[in-house]
PATORFI-99266 format. One record per residue: residue number from 1; z, y, x of N, C-alpha, C, O in turn. Coordinates in nm, 2 decimals. Atoms other than C-alpha are relative to their C-alpha. Layout:
<pts>
resi NUM&n.c3 Z&n.c2 Y&n.c1 X&ca.c3 Z&ca.c2 Y&ca.c1 X&c.c3 Z&c.c2 Y&c.c1 X&o.c3 Z&o.c2 Y&o.c1 X
...
</pts>
This chain:
<pts>
resi 1&n.c3 -0.01&n.c2 0.15&n.c1 0.01&ca.c3 14.57&ca.c2 10.70&ca.c1 10.40&c.c3 -0.08&c.c2 -0.02&c.c1 -0.15&o.c3 -0.19&o.c2 -0.08&o.c1 -0.15
resi 2&n.c3 0.09&n.c2 0.00&n.c1 0.11&ca.c3 14.48&ca.c2 10.73&ca.c1 10.00&c.c3 -0.13&c.c2 -0.03&c.c1 0.06&o.c3 -0.20&o.c2 -0.13&o.c1 0.07
resi 3&n.c3 0.14&n.c2 0.03&n.c1 -0.02&ca.c3 14.17&ca.c2 10.82&ca.c1 10.12&c.c3 -0.10&c.c2 -0.17&c.c1 0.02&o.c3 -0.21&o.c2 -0.23&o.c1 0.01
resi 4&n.c3 0.09&n.c2 0.15&n.c1 -0.08&ca.c3 14.05&ca.c2 10.50&ca.c1 10.25&c.c3 -0.01&c.c2 -0.13&c.c1 -0.15&o.c3 -0.07&o.c2 -0.24&o.c1 -0.14
resi 5&n.c3 0.01&n.c2 0.10&n.c1 0.07&ca.c3 14.09&ca.c2 10.33&ca.c1 9.92&c.c3 -0.13&c.c2 0.11&c.c1 -0.08&o.c3 -0.18&o.c2 0.11&o.c1 -0.20
resi 6&n.c3 0.18&n.c2 -0.04&n.c1 0.10&ca.c3 13.75&ca.c2 10.54&ca.c1 9.81&c.c3 -0.10&c.c2 0.01&c.c1 0.08&o.c3 -0.22&o.c2 0.02&o.c1 0.05
resi 7&n.c3 0.08&n.c2 0.00&n.c1 -0.11&ca.c3 13.61&ca.c2 10.55&ca.c1 10.11&c.c3 -0.05&c.c2 -0.14&c.c1 0.07&o.c3 -0.15&o.c2 -0.18&o.c1 0.12
resi 8&n.c3 0.10&n.c2 0.13&n.c1 -0.02&ca.c3 13.58&ca.c2 10.23&ca.c1 10.18&c.c3 -0.06&c.c2 -0.14&c.c1 -0.08&o.c3 -0.11&o.c2 -0.24&o.c1 -0.03
resi 9&n.c3 0.17&n.c2 0.08&n.c1 0.01&ca.c3 13.39&ca.c2 10.07&ca.c1 9.89&c.c3 -0.08&c.c2 0.02&c.c1 -0.04&o.c3 -0.17&o.c2 -0.05&o.c1 -0.08
resi 10&n.c3 0.15&n.c2 -0.16&n.c1 -0.03&ca.c3 13.18&ca.c2 10.36&ca.c1 9.89&c.c3 -0.06&c.c2 -0.05&c.c1 0.14&o.c3 -0.18&o.c2 -0.07&o.c1 0.12
resi 11&n.c3 0.03&n.c2 0.05&n.c1 -0.13&ca.c3 13.10&ca.c2 10.24&ca.c1 10.24&c.c3 -0.05&c.c2 -0.14&c.c1 -0.04&o.c3 -0.16&o.c2 -0.16&o.c1 -0.06
resi 12&n.c3 0.08&n.c2 0.20&n.c1 0.10&ca.c3 13.09&ca.c2 9.81&ca.c1 10.09&c.c3 -0.14&c.c2 0.07&c.c1 -0.10&o.c3 -0.24&o.c2 0.00&o.c1 -0.11
resi 13&n.c3 0.09&n.c2 -0.02&n.c1 0.08&ca.c3 12.86&ca.c2 10.02&ca.c1 9.83&c.c3 -0.14&c.c2 0.07&c.c1 0.09&o.c3 -0.25&o.c2 0.08&o.c1 0.04
resi 14&n.c3 0.11&n.c2 -0.02&n.c1 0.01&ca.c3 12.63&ca.c2 10.16&ca.c1 10.03&c.c3 -0.06&c.c2 -0.06&c.c1 0.10&o.c3 -0.17&o.c2 -0.02&o.c1 0.15
resi 15&n.c3 0.07&n.c2 0.08&n.c1 -0.16&ca.c3 12.58&ca.c2 9.88&ca.c1 10.33&c.c3 -0.11&c.c2 -0.12&c.c1 -0.17&o.c3 -0.23&o.c2 -0.16&o.c1 -0.17
resi 16&n.c3 0.09&n.c2 0.07&n.c1 0.10&ca.c3 12.52&ca.c2 9.69&ca.c1 9.94&c.c3 -0.16&c.c2 0.04&c.c1 -0.03&o.c3 -0.25&o.c2 -0.05&o.c1 -0.02
resi 17&n.c3 0.06&n.c2 -0.01&n.c1 0.01&ca.c3 12.27&ca.c2 9.87&ca.c1 9.87&c.c3 -0.10&c.c2 0.02&c.c1 0.09&o.c3 -0.21&o.c2 0.01&o.c1 0.04
resi 18&n.c3 0.09&n.c2 -0.01&n.c1 -0.03&ca.c3 12.09&ca.c2 9.93&ca.c1 10.15&c.c3 -0.05&c.c2 -0.17&c.c1 0.09&o.c3 -0.14&o.c2 -0.18&o.c1 0.16
resi 19&n.c3 0.01&n.c2 0.15&n.c1 -0.01&ca.c3 12.09&ca.c2 9.54&ca.c1 10.21&c.c3 -0.10&c.c2 -0.01&c.c1 -0.09&o.c3 -0.21&o.c2 -0.04&o.c1 -0.04
resi 20&n.c3 0.05&n.c2 0.03&n.c1 0.04&ca.c3 11.94&ca.c2 9.51&ca.c1 9.93&c.c3 -0.19&c.c2 0.07&c.c1 -0.03&o.c3 -0.29&o.c2 0.03&o.c1 -0.09
resi 21&n.c3 0.10&n.c2 -0.07&n.c1 -0.01&ca.c3 11.68&ca.c2 9.75&ca.c1 9.99&c.c3 -0.08&c.c2 -0.01&c.c1 0.12&o.c3 -0.18&o.c2 0.06&o.c1 0.14
resi 22&n.c3 0.10&n.c2 0.08&n.c1 -0.08&ca.c3 11.55&ca.c2 9.58&ca.c1 10.28&c.c3 -0.07&c.c2 -0.08&c.c1 -0.04&o.c3 -0.19&o.c2 -0.07&o.c1 -0.06
resi 23&n.c3 0.03&n.c2 0.07&n.c1 0.13&ca.c3 11.56&ca.c2 9.32&ca.c1 10.10&c.c3 -0.11&c.c2 -0.03&c.c1 -0.07&o.c3 -0.19&o.c2 -0.13&o.c1 -0.07
resi 24&n.c3 0.11&n.c2 -0.06&n.c1 0.11&ca.c3 11.34&ca.c2 9.43&ca.c1 9.85&c.c3 -0.14&c.c2 0.04&c.c1 0.11&o.c3 -0.22&o.c2 0.12&o.c1 0.07
resi 25&n.c3 0.07&n.c2 -0.10&n.c1 -0.10&ca.c3 11.12&ca.c2 9.52&ca.c1 10.14&c.c3 -0.08&c.c2 -0.05&c.c1 0.07&o.c3 -0.19&o.c2 -0.01&o.c1 0.06
resi 26&n.c3 0.03&n.c2 0.09&n.c1 -0.02&ca.c3 11.03&ca.c2 9.26&ca.c1 10.32&c.c3 0.02&c.c2 -0.10&c.c1 -0.16&o.c3 0.13&o.c2 -0.13&o.c1 -0.13
resi 27&n.c3 0.02&n.c2 0.13&n.c1 0.10&ca.c3 11.02&ca.c2 9.00&ca.c1 10.00&c.c3 -0.15&c.c2 0.11&c.c1 -0.08&o.c3 -0.22&o.c2 0.05&o.c1 -0.16
resi 28&n.c3 0.10&n.c2 -0.04&n.c1 0.07&ca.c3 10.76&ca.c2 9.25&ca.c1 9.86&c.c3 -0.19&c.c2 0.11&c.c1 0.13&o.c3 -0.28&o.c2 0.18&o.c1 0.10
resi 29&n.c3 0.07&n.c2 0.04&n.c1 -0.09&ca.c3 10.56&ca.c2 9.25&ca.c1 10.20&c.c3 -0.07&c.c2 0.13&c.c1 0.08&o.c3 -0.18&o.c2 0.12&o.c1 0.14
resi 30&n.c3 0.01&n.c2 -0.04&n.c1 -0.08&ca.c3 10.59&ca.c2 9.57&ca.c1 10.37&c.c3 0.04&c.c2 0.04&c.c1 0.15&o.c3 0.05&o.c2 0.15&o.c1 0.20
resi 31&n.c3 -0.05&n.c2 0.06&n.c1 -0.13&ca.c3 10.69&ca.c2 9.40&ca.c1 10.72&c.c3 -0.14&c.c2 -0.13&c.c1 0.04&o.c3 -0.12&o.c2 -0.22&o.c1 0.12
resi 32&n.c3 0.15&n.c2 0.11&n.c1 0.05&ca.c3 10.31&ca.c2 9.16&ca.c1 10.66&c.c3 -0.06&c.c2 0.05&c.c1 0.16&o.c3 -0.07&o.c2 -0.02&o.c1 0.26
resi 33&n.c3 0.13&n.c2 0.00&n.c1 -0.11&ca.c3 10.08&ca.c2 9.37&ca.c1 10.92&c.c3 0.08&c.c2 0.20&c.c1 0.11&o.c3 0.06&o.c2 0.32&o.c1 0.08
resi 34&n.c3 -0.09&n.c2 -0.14&n.c1 -0.05&ca.c3 10.32&ca.c2 9.65&ca.c1 11.17&c.c3 -0.11&c.c2 0.06&c.c1 0.13&o.c3 -0.09&o.c2 0.18&o.c1 0.16
resi 35&n.c3 0.14&n.c2 -0.01&n.c1 -0.03&ca.c3 9.98&ca.c2 9.66&ca.c1 11.38&c.c3 -0.07&c.c2 0.10&c.c1 -0.02&o.c3 -0.06&o.c2 0.20&o.c1 0.05
resi 36&n.c3 0.09&n.c2 -0.08&n.c1 0.00&ca.c3 9.75&ca.c2 9.80&ca.c1 11.25&c.c3 -0.03&c.c2 0.19&c.c1 -0.04&o.c3 -0.07&o.c2 0.28&o.c1 0.02
resi 37&n.c3 -0.03&n.c2 -0.14&n.c1 -0.03&ca.c3 9.81&ca.c2 10.09&ca.c1 11.10&c.c3 0.02&c.c2 0.14&c.c1 0.08&o.c3 -0.02&o.c2 0.26&o.c1 0.05
resi 38&n.c3 -0.03&n.c2 -0.09&n.c1 -0.08&ca.c3 9.98&ca.c2 10.25&ca.c1 11.39&c.c3 -0.16&c.c2 -0.03&c.c1 0.11&o.c3 -0.15&o.c2 0.01&o.c1 0.22
resi 39&n.c3 0.16&n.c2 0.03&n.c1 -0.07&ca.c3 9.54&ca.c2 10.13&ca.c1 11.54&c.c3 -0.06&c.c2 0.08&c.c1 -0.09&o.c3 -0.15&o.c2 0.12&o.c1 -0.03
resi 40&n.c3 0.07&n.c2 -0.06&n.c1 0.10&ca.c3 9.40&ca.c2 10.31&ca.c1 11.26&c.c3 -0.07&c.c2 0.10&c.c1 0.09&o.c3 -0.19&o.c2 0.11&o.c1 0.14
resi 41&n.c3 0.01&n.c2 -0.16&n.c1 -0.07&ca.c3 9.44&ca.c2 10.63&ca.c1 11.43&c.c3 -0.13&c.c2 0.03&c.c1 0.16&o.c3 -0.18&o.c2 0.12&o.c1 0.22
resi 42&n.c3 0.09&n.c2 -0.01&n.c1 -0.10&ca.c3 9.21&ca.c2 10.54&ca.c1 11.70&c.c3 -0.06&c.c2 -0.10&c.c1 -0.01&o.c3 -0.06&o.c2 -0.19&o.c1 0.07
resi 43&n.c3 0.14&n.c2 0.06&n.c1 0.07&ca.c3 8.96&ca.c2 10.38&ca.c1 11.54&c.c3 -0.12&c.c2 0.07&c.c1 0.01&o.c3 -0.08&o.c2 0.19&o.c1 0.01
resi 44&n.c3 0.12&n.c2 -0.11&n.c1 0.02&ca.c3 8.60&ca.c2 10.56&ca.c1 11.54&c.c3 -0.04&c.c2 0.04&c.c1 -0.13&o.c3 -0.10&o.c2 -0.05&o.c1 -0.18
resi 45&n.c3 0.07&n.c2 -0.01&n.c1 0.16&ca.c3 8.50&ca.c2 10.66&ca.c1 11.22&c.c3 -0.12&c.c2 -0.01&c.c1 -0.02&o.c3 -0.19&o.c2 0.05&o.c1 0.05
resi 46&n.c3 0.12&n.c2 -0.02&n.c1 0.04&ca.c3 8.21&ca.c2 10.60&ca.c1 11.07&c.c3 -0.13&c.c2 0.11&c.c1 -0.02&o.c3 -0.11&o.c2 0.19&o.c1 -0.10
resi 47&n.c3 0.09&n.c2 -0.11&n.c1 -0.07&ca.c3 7.92&ca.c2 10.82&ca.c1 11.17&c.c3 -0.04&c.c2 0.03&c.c1 -0.17&o.c3 -0.07&o.c2 -0.05&o.c1 -0.27
resi 48&n.c3 0.01&n.c2 -0.01&n.c1 0.17&ca.c3 7.88&ca.c2 11.03&ca.c1 10.85&c.c3 -0.21&c.c2 0.03&c.c1 -0.02&o.c3 -0.26&o.c2 0.06&o.c1 0.09
resi 49&n.c3 0.12&n.c2 -0.01&n.c1 -0.06&ca.c3 7.44&ca.c2 11.06&ca.c1 10.76&c.c3 -0.02&c.c2 0.10&c.c1 0.03&o.c3 0.07&o.c2 0.18&o.c1 0.03
resi 50&n.c3 0.01&n.c2 -0.16&n.c1 0.01&ca.c3 7.31&ca.c2 11.34&ca.c1 10.82&c.c3 -0.11&c.c2 0.06&c.c1 -0.14&o.c3 -0.21&o.c2 0.00&o.c1 -0.18
resi 51&n.c3 0.00&n.c2 -0.09&n.c1 0.07&ca.c3 7.25&ca.c2 11.65&ca.c1 10.56&c.c3 -0.19&c.c2 -0.03&c.c1 -0.06&o.c3 -0.27&o.c2 -0.07&o.c1 0.03
resi 52&n.c3 0.14&n.c2 -0.03&n.c1 0.11&ca.c3 6.89&ca.c2 11.65&ca.c1 10.32&c.c3 -0.07&c.c2 0.10&c.c1 0.09&o.c3 0.00&o.c2 0.20&o.c1 0.06
resi 53&n.c3 0.06&n.c2 -0.13&n.c1 0.06&ca.c3 6.67&ca.c2 11.91&ca.c1 10.44&c.c3 -0.06&c.c2 0.04&c.c1 -0.05&o.c3 -0.14&o.c2 -0.03&o.c1 -0.10
resi 54&n.c3 0.07&n.c2 -0.06&n.c1 0.12&ca.c3 6.54&ca.c2 12.15&ca.c1 10.24&c.c3 -0.10&c.c2 0.03&c.c1 0.03&o.c3 -0.08&o.c2 0.08&o.c1 0.14
resi 55&n.c3 0.10&n.c2 -0.06&n.c1 -0.02&ca.c3 6.18&ca.c2 12.24&ca.c1 10.25&c.c3 0.04&c.c2 0.08&c.c1 -0.08&o.c3 0.09&o.c2 0.07&o.c1 -0.19
resi 56&n.c3 0.01&n.c2 -0.17&n.c1 0.06&ca.c3 6.18&ca.c2 12.61&ca.c1 10.21&c.c3 -0.23&c.c2 0.02&c.c1 0.03&o.c3 -0.33&o.c2 -0.01&o.c1 0.10
resi 57&n.c3 0.17&n.c2 0.00&n.c1 0.04&ca.c3 5.83&ca.c2 12.73&ca.c1 10.08&c.c3 -0.03&c.c2 0.07&c.c1 0.18&o.c3 0.05&o.c2 0.11&o.c1 0.26
resi 58&n.c3 0.07&n.c2 -0.06&n.c1 -0.12&ca.c3 5.58&ca.c2 12.85&ca.c1 10.38&c.c3 0.01&c.c2 0.10&c.c1 0.05&o.c3 0.02&o.c2 0.20&o.c1 -0.02
resi 59&n.c3 0.06&n.c2 -0.16&n.c1 -0.06&ca.c3 5.54&ca.c2 13.10&ca.c1 10.64&c.c3 0.21&c.c2 0.05&c.c1 -0.03&o.c3 0.24&o.c2 0.16&o.c1 -0.05
resi 60&n.c3 -0.10&n.c2 -0.07&n.c1 -0.08&ca.c3 5.96&ca.c2 13.12&ca.c1 10.70&c.c3 0.13&c.c2 0.06&c.c1 -0.14&o.c3 0.25&o.c2 0.08&o.c1 -0.12
resi 61&n.c3 -0.11&n.c2 -0.07&n.c1 0.11&ca.c3 6.10&ca.c2 13.25&ca.c1 10.31&c.c3 0.00&c.c2 0.14&c.c1 -0.08&o.c3 -0.05&o.c2 0.25&o.c1 -0.08
resi 62&n.c3 0.07&n.c2 -0.27&n.c1 0.11&ca.c3 6.08&ca.c2 13.60&ca.c1 10.09&c.c3 0.02&c.c2 0.07&c.c1 0.09&o.c3 0.00&o.c2 0.18&o.c1 0.04
resi 63&n.c3 0.00&n.c2 -0.11&n.c1 -0.08&ca.c3 6.13&ca.c2 13.78&ca.c1 10.37&c.c3 -0.11&c.c2 0.02&c.c1 0.13&o.c3 -0.18&o.c2 0.11&o.c1 0.17
resi 64&n.c3 0.12&n.c2 -0.01&n.c1 -0.08&ca.c3 5.93&ca.c2 13.70&ca.c1 10.62&c.c3 -0.15&c.c2 0.04&c.c1 -0.01&o.c3 -0.24&o.c2 -0.01&o.c1 -0.09
resi 65&n.c3 0.10&n.c2 -0.11&n.c1 0.04&ca.c3 5.67&ca.c2 13.95&ca.c1 10.67&c.c3 -0.12&c.c2 -0.01&c.c1 0.20&o.c3 -0.22&o.c2 0.07&o.c1 0.22
</pts>
């Protein structure tokens, strides 16, 4: 029974910390846009530019005979 004198204030303090964290997240804008991060994985990436072709010596290089 005496353990309740410890657990009840501890539970109230934990609930208070959770409520404070939730309010802080709401006020800082964490929940402003909920759809975009979930849909971002489905968006097509921009195509990468092709790497420039390096011109070698005529005839295919030093080992070509």
